[in-house]
Structure formats: structure tokens, C-alpha cells
N, C-alpha and C positions, 0 to 999 in steps of 0.2 A: 576899629576897623579888622583887625582881626579878629574879633568875637564875629562877627557878621561873615567873613570868608569863610570858617569854620562851619558855623552854624548852613549855609549852602553847599557846604561839601557833604555833608551827612543826608540833604534831601538830596543830591543828586549818588549817593551810596541807595539811600533804602528805596528810589523809583530805579535803579536798574538791580537790584535783590533782587525786587520783588517779579519785573518784569521777566530776569532771566529764569528765575523759579517756575513760574508760568510757563514756559515755552519746555523747558524742560522735561515737564511731568504731561503737557501735552503730545512730544514728541515720541517718551517713550511708554507712552501709554497706547500709542498707534503699533508702537514695531515691537511691542510684548503680549500684544492683548493673545487670546486664541484664537488657531484661525482652523477653519473645516479643513480636514482633512481629504476631502474630495474634489478640494479648490484648485482649479487649474492656474497654472505657471503666470504669472505675471497679475493675479488675483490677490488685490491685498486685504479682503476680507470683511471690504466693507463694502454694504449693496446700496445703492443709488436704484432711481429707477431707468435711469443713462448705463449701469453696469449690468444691471438686469436683462436687458437689452441684446446688449454685446457678450456675455459673456458666451466662450465656448462648450458646447455640450462633449463631454469627452465618454463613453462609455454608457453613451446611451444616460447617462445621469447628468446632475446637475448637484451643486453644491445643498446639502441639506437644506431645509426649513424653507425651500424657496421653490417656485414652482416654474417654468421656461415659461416663454411665451407662447410657443407653437407647440403642444404636447405629442402630434402628429410626429414631427421630425424626431421627436424624440425615443418615439415608437419602430420608427422606419428600420429597418433592416436593410443593408444594401448585402446583397447576395454573392459568393465566392464566382467569380466569372472561371474560373479552369482548376486541375485537381493543384497544379504547382502552389497556388492563392492557399488552396484547400488545406496543402501540406506543409506550409511557412506555418501556417496559423496551429495548426492540430500538434506541429512536429511529429508529423507521422506519417508514414507510407501507405497512399490508398491503392485502391481498384477498381475501375468501373467496368463494368460488362456491358458491352452492346446487343439488341436481340438481331436477330434476322431483319429483323423489318426496319434497325437502322435505328432503335431507340433504347437510350439507356434504361434497365431494368433492374440496376443492383452495384451498390458502391459501397466497399466495406474497408473497414483502417477501424483506428483508433480513435475515436472524437472523446478527447478530453473537457467536453464543454461542463461548465460552473453552473449550477441554481442561483439562479438571483434571488435577492431576501423578497419574500412572498408573493414568490412564483410556484402557481403547480408542476406538476410532474408533466402533465400533458402540456402548459405551456412554456416550460425548460422542452420538451419536444419538437415543439409549434416551432419556438423560435429557429432551431436546429435544422426544420424544413425549410424554411426560408430562407437560410444560408445555405444552405446547397441545391434551391431549388433551380438555379440556372445548369448549373450541372448535371441537375436527374430531369430537364424542359419539363419541370413543372411552372408553367408560368403563370397560373392563377394559384397559389400557395391557399390561398383565403378560403378557395373551396375543399381544404381538406379539415373534413370534424367531424363529430361523433366519436370521439378517441376510445376504443374498448381495447384493455389486456386482459394477454391470455398466460399462462404458464406454459413454459418452454422446456426441455430438456437443459439447455446451457441457461436459461434464466426467464426473462420474459419475451414477451411479443406486444408491442401496443398499434394496434391496428386504426389509422384518421380513413375513413372513407372520403372516396370525393364528390361530393355534392352540389346540383345548381341549381339555385333559386328553390331551396329546402325540395329539391328531389333528387334518389340516389343518381349517380352512373352507371351503371349495369357492366358489375364490374372491375370496374377503376380504384386502386387505394391505394395505400403507401402503409407498410409493415417495419416498425423500428424493430433492430433484435436489441437485446441488452442481457450481458451477464447476469451472474447471483449479486454481483457487487453494486449493478444498477450501468452501466459503463456501455455505451454505445458503440457498436462492432460491425454490424451490418445496417444498410436501410434498403429494398426490394421494393417495387413500385411497377406499379399497370396503371400509372394516371395517362388518363387519354388529352392531350392536349389540345387548344384551339375548341375547345366548348364555352362560346361566346353567343349571343343572338340567336337563342334555341328558342323557339315559339312556347313556351310551355301552358298554351291553353290544350281543351280536348277536345273536339269535336264529334271524336267518333265515343262512342259509349261504354261504358267497361261489358253491358250484356250486348253489344253488335261486337265486340273483341272476342267474347265467351264463344258466340256463338261463330264468326270465321273459325276459331281454333278448334271446336269440337267439329263443324263440317270438315275441316282439312284433314283432322285425325280420323274420320270416320271415311275419308280418301281413301286411307292408308292403310289399314284395316281389312282385310278379306272378308270377315263376317260384318263390316260396317257396325262393328258396335257404340255402345254410347260412352267416351272416355272419360274419366274422372278429373275436374281440372282444379285449379288451386283457384282462389279470390286475385281477380287480376290487383297486380300491382302496377304502381306508377314510375317509371324508371324512364332516365333519357339514355338513348341508344346509339352507338355505332356500328352501324350495318357492315356486315362481312365483306361483302361484295360492293360496298363503294366507301371506303376507311373514311372519307372527306364529308360523308353523309351523316350526321347526329342529327338525332330527332327525340322529340320526345315519344312515349313509345305505350302501350299497355303490354309488361310481360306476365305472363300464363304458363304454368307447368301444368305439364299436360301425361295422364300415365296412358302410357302403352304398351300393356302385357302381353299385347301378340306379339311383338319383338322380341320376348323371352328379358330373362333377367341381368342381364347384360347392358340391356338397351332399356331400360323398364319405362324412363321416361324423358319427355323433350319441352325446352322452354319456347316458347311463343314468341318471336314480339313485332305488336301491331301498330303500325301508325297511328297516331292519334288524331291524325288530322283526315287522310283517309288510308287504306287499305284493298290492296288489290294480292291476291295473293300470286299470283304471274309478275308482281314487281319486286323483285330480292330489293327495291329501294323506300319499300311501306309495307313489306313482312318477310320476318324469318324466322326461322324453325331451327334451335340447335339441341342437337338431340345429350344427352345427359350419359355419356356411357362409364358405367360402372369397373371400374379398376380392378 
């Protein structure tokens, strides 16, 4: 009888030991397995279809080796609403200058922006422009394209051209100034807002535009000489007399030597849909003065 009791005891002891060991190994491996350093708080490191959908995205990134369910949400940048939010982010004082027309044209300060992995210099600056878009009244930052870099006395200037449906907006650009170490210290802007729903079809031909510019230039010349014209180029233009009137136009530079060296040329803007030299909403002439 005692022998039977001893045998049952040892069978129970073996089963208990094996079960306890298995549970301990499972718990230990889960608690001490390597975790992704980018994982959000509360994330155990174990990825399932459920956790992949519910993981919070932090700093536009997700844990390495994973793809977010909506890439557009990861790339989306929420712009700063005002200077105080900008100063809090970059821990720096900023100055915003406003033009007589009430438009922000210069933002200066110390932008401590970090370049993300795999990001080009142009992409880094584009991300910055997205962040300050509300402050600078840039309502469609995706229109800023064709970045060009030039050297300057303090470092470099990267110029972004404002473009609508592959047509440049005349005179509209944003320039990002960097010092010799690559730190951004100023952003200048001649960006034109509310450039939407512009008809980019051209009913007026380039030849017709040249004829209109030629006739108008001859009317200004006492000797009615035929002026020298540049090749017409397509632009989006904000008419000076009607700031809310933005149209697709032909731009033609006209040489006018009879006005002297200080006023040697003028730019003609001719509406692409209809043109009347007596209508300031369809025709404009801007002298290119030499200072």
C-alpha cells in the first residue's frame, strides 16, 4: 500500500515540474525578447493583424519591419497654427514680417530641423515649408516644386517655384536661406494664395499673343519700330489691377530701346482666353526697370 502511494506521489511531482517549467520558459521569453526601440508605449513587441491596425503612429514612423495600414496618414504633416506653436517646437524666437498688402513675406529665426533617414535636402526643406504653411499663408504647399540651390554670402538659398498644373505662377516663389552649416535661418515668400480652378486651356495662340504685344509696343514708339520679342511662355498670372483675377496667360518680354537703358524692356501678359489691350483683366504690361 505504501509503495502505491509513493508511486502516485512521484507521478504527480513529475507532471507538476514539467508544467511549471513550460510556463516559466514561455513567460521569460516574452518578457525578455528584444523589442523595437521605436515601438509605442504599451506595445509588447508581438505583432498581429489586430495590433498592426491599432498601433499609434509616432513621429511619422511605425515600428521597423512593419507597414502602416494607411501611408497617407504617416506622411501627413500638421502645420503649426501660429508663432507660439512654432517657437515651442524649435525652442527659438521667430519674427514674422507682413507686407503693406497684409501678406506674410518673411519668417526668420532658428529652425532646428532634423533630416530624416533616407530624406533628400529638398525633401527636408519641403517638410519644413509644410510645417510653416499656415503661418506663411501657403494654402497649397504641394504647388512648391522645382527646387533650385544657389550659393549666397552666408551659405545657400533654395528656391521653390510655385506651379499650378505644370504651369509656373509668375513671380511666385519661396526661398529658404541656410547658413554655412546648413541651418535654416530665414524663409522669404512671394507665394500667391487661392490659385485654384484656373482654366489652363489656351484659346489665344502664341502667334496671336505676339501680334498683340508687337502692335502695342509699336504704338508706344514714336517711330513705330518693330520690337524684339522673346518666345511666348505659358504662365499663371495675377493681374495687378485685379488681384483676385488669376488667369493663364502668355508672357512675352519686349525690347523697347527707345525708352532708354533704364527701361530697356517690358513684360507683356496676355490672357490665354481673350485679349483686349484696353481691359486690365486680360492684358497687362510691366516695365522691367534696371536699378
